[in-house]
C-alpha positions as CSV (number, residue, x, y, z in Angstrom):
1,M,36.8,-36.6,17.7
2,S,39.0,-38.4,15.2
3,G,42.5,-37.4,14.2
4,N,40.9,-36.4,10.7
5,T,38.4,-34.3,11.9
6,K,39.2,-30.7,11.4
7,I,37.6,-27.5,13.0
8,A,36.5,-25.2,10.3
9,L,35.1,-21.5,10.1
10,V,33.5,-20.6,7.1
11,T,32.4,-16.9,6.6
12,G,29.5,-15.6,4.5
13,A,27.8,-18.8,5.0
14,S,24.1,-17.8,4.7
15,S,24.2,-18.5,0.8
16,G,25.8,-19.4,-2.2
17,I,29.4,-20.7,-2.0
18,G,29.5,-20.3,1.7
19,A,26.5,-22.3,2.4
20,D,27.6,-25.1,0.0
21,T,31.1,-25.1,1.4
22,A,29.8,-25.3,5.0
23,L,27.4,-28.3,4.1
24,R,30.3,-30.2,2.2
25,L,32.7,-29.7,4.8
26,R,30.4,-31.1,7.4
27,E,29.6,-34.1,5.0
28,A,33.2,-34.7,4.9
29,G,33.2,-35.3,8.7
30,H,34.6,-31.9,10.0
31,T,33.3,-29.7,12.7
32,V,32.0,-26.7,11.0
33,Y,31.1,-23.2,12.0
34,G,29.1,-21.3,9.4
35,A,29.2,-17.5,10.2
36,A,27.2,-14.9,8.6
37,R,25.3,-11.7,9.7
38,R,21.8,-13.1,8.7
39,I,21.8,-16.0,11.0
40,E,18.1,-16.5,10.3
41,R,19.1,-17.6,6.7
42,M,21.2,-20.6,8.1
43,T,18.7,-22.8,9.5
44,A,19.3,-25.5,7.0
45,L,22.9,-25.4,7.9
46,R,22.1,-25.8,11.5
47,D,19.7,-28.6,10.8
48,A,22.5,-30.4,8.8
49,G,24.9,-30.2,11.8
50,V,26.7,-27.0,11.1
51,R,27.2,-24.7,14.2
52,V,26.0,-21.4,13.2
53,L,27.5,-18.1,14.4
54,S,26.4,-14.4,14.0
55,L,29.3,-12.5,12.5
56,D,29.8,-9.2,11.0
57,V,33.3,-9.0,9.5
58,T,33.4,-5.2,9.9
59,D,32.6,-5.3,13.6
60,E,35.6,-6.0,15.9
61,D,33.6,-7.2,18.9
62,S,31.5,-9.5,16.6
63,I,34.8,-11.1,15.3
64,R,36.4,-11.6,18.6
65,K,33.1,-12.9,20.1
66,A,33.0,-15.7,17.2
67,I,36.6,-16.8,17.5
68,D,36.5,-16.9,21.3
69,T,33.2,-19.1,21.0
70,I,35.0,-21.5,18.5
71,I,38.2,-21.7,20.8
72,H,36.1,-22.2,24.0
73,E,33.9,-25.1,22.5
74,S,36.4,-26.7,20.2
75,G,39.9,-25.8,21.4
76,R,41.2,-24.8,17.9
77,I,40.6,-23.7,14.4
78,D,42.3,-25.7,11.6
79,V,40.6,-24.2,8.6
80,L,39.5,-20.7,8.0
81,V,37.4,-20.0,4.8
82,N,37.3,-16.4,4.1
83,N,34.3,-16.2,2.0
84,A,32.3,-13.2,3.1
85,G,32.1,-10.3,0.7
86,Y,30.0,-8.6,-1.8
87,G,30.3,-6.8,-5.2
88,S,29.6,-3.1,-5.4
89,Y,29.4,-1.9,-8.9
90,G,29.2,1.5,-10.5
91,S,31.5,4.1,-12.5
92,L,34.5,5.4,-10.4
93,E,32.9,8.8,-11.0
94,D,29.5,7.9,-9.6
95,V,30.4,5.7,-6.6
96,P,30.5,7.7,-3.3
97,L,33.7,7.2,-1.5
98,A,32.0,6.1,1.5
99,E,30.5,3.1,-0.6
100,A,34.0,2.4,-1.9
101,R,35.4,2.4,1.7
102,A,32.5,-0.1,2.8
103,Q,33.6,-2.5,-0.1
104,I,37.2,-2.5,0.9
105,E,36.1,-2.7,4.5
106,V,34.1,-5.9,4.1
107,N,36.2,-7.7,1.3
108,V,39.7,-6.9,2.6
109,F,39.7,-5.5,6.0
110,G,37.3,-8.1,7.3
111,L,39.2,-10.8,5.9
112,A,42.4,-9.4,7.2
113,H,41.3,-8.7,10.7
114,L,39.7,-12.2,11.1
115,T,42.9,-13.9,9.8
116,Q,44.9,-11.8,12.3
117,L,42.7,-13.1,15.1
118,V,42.9,-16.9,13.8
119,L,46.7,-16.9,13.2
120,P,48.0,-17.1,16.7
121,H,45.8,-20.3,17.3
122,M,47.3,-21.8,14.3
123,R,50.9,-20.8,15.1
124,A,50.5,-22.4,18.5
125,R,49.6,-25.7,16.9
126,R,51.9,-25.2,13.9
127,S,49.4,-26.1,11.5
128,G,46.1,-25.0,9.8
129,T,44.9,-23.9,6.4
130,I,43.6,-20.3,5.3
131,I,41.5,-20.4,2.2
132,N,40.7,-16.8,0.7
133,I,38.0,-16.7,-1.8
134,S,39.1,-14.2,-4.5
135,S,37.6,-14.2,-7.9
136,M,39.0,-14.3,-11.3
137,G,38.0,-10.7,-11.0
138,G,41.2,-10.6,-8.9
139,K,43.3,-10.9,-12.1
140,L,41.1,-9.2,-14.6
141,V,38.6,-6.2,-14.7
142,T,35.2,-5.6,-16.2
143,P,33.9,-2.2,-16.5
144,L,32.0,-0.5,-13.6
145,G,33.5,-2.9,-11.2
146,G,36.6,-0.9,-10.2
147,W,36.2,-1.2,-6.3
148,Y,35.1,-4.7,-6.2
149,H,38.0,-5.6,-8.6
150,A,40.5,-3.5,-6.5
151,S,39.3,-5.3,-3.4
152,K,40.0,-8.9,-4.9
153,Y,43.4,-7.7,-6.1
154,A,44.1,-6.7,-2.6
155,V,43.1,-10.4,-1.6
156,E,45.4,-11.8,-4.0
157,A,48.4,-9.7,-2.8
158,L,47.8,-10.2,0.9
159,S,47.4,-14.1,0.5
160,D,50.7,-14.0,-1.5
161,A,52.4,-12.2,1.4
162,L,50.8,-14.2,4.1
163,R,51.6,-17.7,2.4
164,M,55.4,-16.7,2.5
165,E,55.3,-15.2,6.1
166,T,53.4,-18.4,7.6
167,K,55.2,-21.1,5.8
168,Q,57.7,-21.4,8.9
169,F,54.7,-22.2,11.2
170,G,53.3,-25.0,8.9
171,I,50.2,-23.0,7.8
172,N,48.8,-23.3,4.3
173,V,47.6,-20.2,2.6
174,V,45.3,-21.0,-0.6
175,V,43.5,-18.7,-2.9
176,V,40.4,-19.8,-4.7
177,E,39.5,-17.9,-7.9
178,P,36.0,-18.7,-8.9
179,G,34.7,-18.0,-12.4
180,S,31.2,-17.2,-13.2
181,I,29.1,-18.9,-10.4
182,R,25.4,-19.1,-10.3
183,T,24.6,-17.2,-6.9
184,E,22.5,-14.2,-5.9
185,W,25.9,-12.3,-6.0
186,G,25.3,-11.3,-9.7
187,A,21.8,-9.9,-9.0
188,I,22.9,-7.9,-5.9
189,A,25.8,-6.3,-7.8
190,A,23.3,-5.5,-10.8
191,E,21.1,-3.6,-8.2
192,T,23.9,-1.6,-6.7
193,L,25.1,-0.8,-10.2
194,K,21.5,0.3,-11.4
195,E,21.2,2.4,-8.3
196,T,24.7,4.1,-8.7
197,S,25.1,4.7,-12.7
198,S,21.7,3.9,-14.4
199,K,21.5,7.7,-15.0
200,G,23.7,10.3,-16.5
201,A,27.0,9.8,-18.4
202,Y,27.4,6.0,-17.8
203,A,23.7,5.0,-18.2
204,N,24.2,3.0,-21.6
205,L,27.2,1.2,-20.1
206,A,25.2,0.4,-16.8
207,E,22.5,-1.1,-18.6
208,G,24.6,-3.6,-20.5
209,V,26.6,-4.6,-17.5
210,A,23.7,-4.9,-15.3
211,T,21.8,-7.2,-17.6
212,T,24.8,-9.4,-17.7
213,L,25.3,-9.4,-14.0
214,A,21.7,-10.1,-13.2
215,A,21.4,-13.0,-15.9
216,S,24.2,-14.8,-14.2
217,S,22.1,-15.2,-11.1
218,Q,19.0,-16.9,-12.9
219,P,18.6,-20.7,-12.1
220,D,18.9,-21.6,-15.7
221,A,21.8,-19.1,-16.4
222,K,24.1,-20.5,-19.2
223,M,27.9,-19.8,-19.1
224,T,27.8,-20.2,-15.2
225,S,28.7,-23.0,-12.7
226,A,26.9,-24.1,-9.7
227,P,28.2,-23.0,-6.3
228,S,29.1,-26.9,-5.7
229,V,32.3,-26.7,-8.1
230,I,33.7,-24.2,-5.4
231,G,32.5,-26.0,-2.4
232,K,34.0,-29.3,-3.6
233,T,37.4,-27.5,-4.4
234,I,37.5,-25.9,-0.8
235,V,36.9,-29.3,0.8
236,K,39.6,-30.7,-1.3
237,A,42.1,-27.9,-0.4
238,A,41.2,-28.1,3.3
239,G,41.9,-31.9,3.4
240,A,45.2,-31.6,1.5
241,R,48.7,-32.1,3.4
242,R,50.2,-29.5,0.7
243,P,47.2,-27.9,-1.2
244,R,47.9,-25.8,-4.3
245,T,48.5,-22.1,-3.7
246,R,45.7,-21.4,-6.2
247,Y,42.5,-23.1,-7.6
248,R,41.0,-21.6,-10.6
249,V,37.4,-23.1,-11.0
250,G,34.0,-22.4,-12.5
251,F,32.9,-21.2,-15.9
252,G,35.4,-19.0,-17.7
253,A,38.2,-18.8,-14.8
254,A,40.9,-20.6,-16.4
255,P,40.4,-19.6,-20.0
256,M,39.8,-15.8,-19.2
257,M,42.8,-15.5,-17.2
258,S,44.8,-17.2,-19.9
259,L,43.4,-14.7,-22.5
260,R,44.2,-12.0,-20.1
261,R,47.9,-13.0,-20.0
262,L,48.1,-13.4,-23.7
263,L,46.3,-10.3,-25.2
264,P,47.5,-6.7,-25.0
265,D,45.5,-4.4,-23.0
266,R,43.3,-2.8,-25.7
267,A,42.5,-6.1,-27.3
268,F,41.4,-7.5,-24.1
269,D,39.4,-4.5,-23.3
270,F,37.6,-5.2,-26.6
271,V,36.8,-8.9,-25.6
272,I,35.3,-7.8,-22.4
273,R,33.2,-4.9,-23.8
274,R,31.8,-7.5,-26.4
275,A,31.2,-10.0,-23.6
276,F,29.1,-7.3,-21.8
277,G,27.3,-6.2,-25.0
278,I,28.8,-2.7,-24.7
């Protein structure tokens, strides 16, 4: 193993950003572990030389087993890409608190628990890079996505605190804030939205938002970027001696965040409502 080869763990690697990232890190010469609940969906990764692991980020035994396997086989973890997550949509009034807790459990506590178990190994070597996949939705909000946005706002805050805490140990903490990316994420979020708020007081709002979310998953979707733009960015951050603290990439990410900073709240609300046709 060359001195430039790193041991990387990518969660949520069964599709989309996670799958693309795992493949690109492998192509860059690193030893890559791709982890996800649906291991049967990672055949292509295995064929490409990625070592696939079954991992449920809400299950403590599953997390510990995955980390122990990597340490036993490779001796260390140099790069952790916390990508596992999903979007649960619906009005605050309609979403059951059990579903809200599940959203936070996956997107926040799963990320935090995995990070907790990887950190001692990075501290022992006084090096490592933790890359947390947030979203432009961690800096701005769209209607009917309150719990999803709350989870990504939390990822932003935890990452900022972690960056300051681990600087003394030579560990880099990076946040990637994707814009609109062409993956199955939008279709899944649209389905949960329709199940939750397609009837009742928020039905008209849900129809417009669900249509926009579902459209972003289509192969020919306009105003979206391919997952590869995120995968390439993660490879760049993983290989950098001193990576940026944040990477805003993908369609709409940088301009929308800039617009959010510039506009008053009600003016930005108007822009978002128009974008969703509501």
